[in-house]
C-alpha positions, -999 to 999 in steps of 0.1 A, spaced: -145 -552 605 -152 -519 588 -127 -502 565 -122 -474 589 -114 -498 618 -90 -517 596 -72 -485 586 -68 -475 623 -47 -506 630 -10 -499 635 2 -527 613 -12 -508 582 10 -479 571 -5 -450 552 13 -423 532 -3 -397 555 18 -412 583 50 -401 567 60 -378 595 58 -408 619 85 -428 601 112 -445 623 140 -422 633 166 -444 617 152 -434 583 148 -398 592 185 -393 594 194 -405 559 188 -374 539 207 -342 533 191 -314 554 173 -289 532 177 -261 558 139 -258 558 124 -277 588 89 -279 573 102 -293 540 125 -319 558 94 -333 576 77 -340 542 106 -358 527 112 -395 532 148 -392 544 141 -359 562 160 -342 535 172 -344 499 180 -380 489 217 -387 489 214 -413 461 187 -404 437 175 -382 409 155 -351 418 137 -329 393 131 -292 400 105 -275 377 108 -237 372 93 -210 350 124 -189 348 161 -192 358 168 -173 390 134 -178 407 151 -193 438 160 -227 426 197 -224 435 191 -207 469 167 -236 477 196 -260 473 224 -240 489 220 -251 525 223 -287 514 253 -280 491 269 -262 520 262 -292 542 279 -316 517 309 -293 514 314 -295 551 306 -332 555 324 -347 525 356 -342 505 339 -348 472 331 -323 445 299 -306 434 294 -307 396 274 -282 376 267 -296 341 257 -270 314 245 -242 338 227 -214 318 251 -188 333 285 -189 348 281 -193 386 291 -161 404 320 -171 426 316 -142 452 280 -152 457 288 -188 462 316 -178 486 292 -157 506 270 -188 511 301 -208 523 304 -228 491 341 -236 485 345 -227 448 376 -249 447 353 -279 451 330 -268 423 334 -285 389 319 -267 359 312 -287 327 300 -270 295 293 -297 269 287 -289 232 255 -310 229 229 -329 248 246 -361 241 279 -348 256 260 -335 286 245 -369 293 279 -386 288 295 -362 312 268 -367 338 271 -405 336 309 -404 339 307 -380 368 281 -400 387 299 -433 380 332 -420 392 318 -413 427 340 -382 429 310 -359 434 285 -358 462 260 -338 441 254 -330 404 233 -301 392 223 -303 355 205 -283 329 197 -305 299 181 -300 265 144 -307 272 133 -315 237 161 -342 235 156 -356 270 142 -392 271 127 -412 299 153 -440 293 181 -414 298 165 -404 332 163 -440 342 200 -445 335 208 -415 356 186 -427 385 202 -461 384 237 -448 385 229 -423 413 216 -452 434 247 -472 428 273 -446 436 254 -425 463 252 -392 444 224 -366 447 215 -356 411 193 -326 405 180 -317 370 163 -284 364 134 -286 339 108 -262 324 74 -262 339 57 -278 308 77 -310 315 56 -316 347 32 -337 328 59 -361 315 64 -394 333 97 -397 351 116 -423 372 129 -395 394 125 -403 431 115 -367 440 98 -341 417 92 -306 430 78 -274 414 90 -239 424 68 -209 417 65 -172 424 29 -162 432 17 -127 431 -11 -113 453 -21 -80 469 2 -87 497 32 -90 474 51 -119 458 60 -151 475 78 -183 466 60 -216 470 72 -252 466 49 -281 456 60 -317 459 46 -335 428 61 -369 436 80 -382 466 90 -415 481 66 -428 508 39 -402 503 16 -383 481 18 -348 465 19 -316 486 9 -283 472 22 -247 477 44 -249 507 55 -213 514 92 -207 514 115 -181 529 147 -188 511 181 -179 526 193 -145 515 158 -136 501 151 -99 506 117 -87 517 111 -71 483 121 -102 463 107 -106 429 113 -131 401 122 -101 378 147 -88 402 165 -122 406 164 -128 368 181 -94 364 209 -105 388 214 -137 367 215 -117 335 243 -95 350 265 -126 352 283 -132 319 266 -157 297 285 -187 282 294 -183 245 276 -209 225 
């Protein structure tokens, strides 16, 4: 039997068959709000019990708007909190409210060091009191073993943990179940936001999926969004 004939057999599963996974598995994720992206993810959405890494060039390039539909879904579906650990800016409450995020269910944690940030993350995840944790850690102090601990605890307590990392960390190995890269690309036609899946459960990498993020104006630019971020008051260090 030739290799091609063998691969055509239904009892052999290939990563390219990800969109044909059983429906029971397709209902396990948190909807991203982007149908094309849901189809590419193993649970048809963000994992409810795993570590996700989002790689960005600059804060405010769309990383939070990417997650807002899922966070809104969790706010409606569960009574648990959403924790933000060491965000680079104080989240703007009116903006969150306009996206139907109940700020009374948002927990902000500002640690004094990387060690404190990790301790806070582990305690939050272990408590099971939060459905999602968003974290910004010190990249030069972040170790693979620390990521493994976070991944293990997320699995045990069913918490979606997302860490935002700089683009240069893409080459570093990681136990994260899902790794994605968010970029703004310039062309003669303007600027657009694209998402690449660098690592995913049940499949291989996917490059440059075009995104139209919720609340994104037609004249969106990374500089404009970074400017909005900078208008929010920075945390005193």
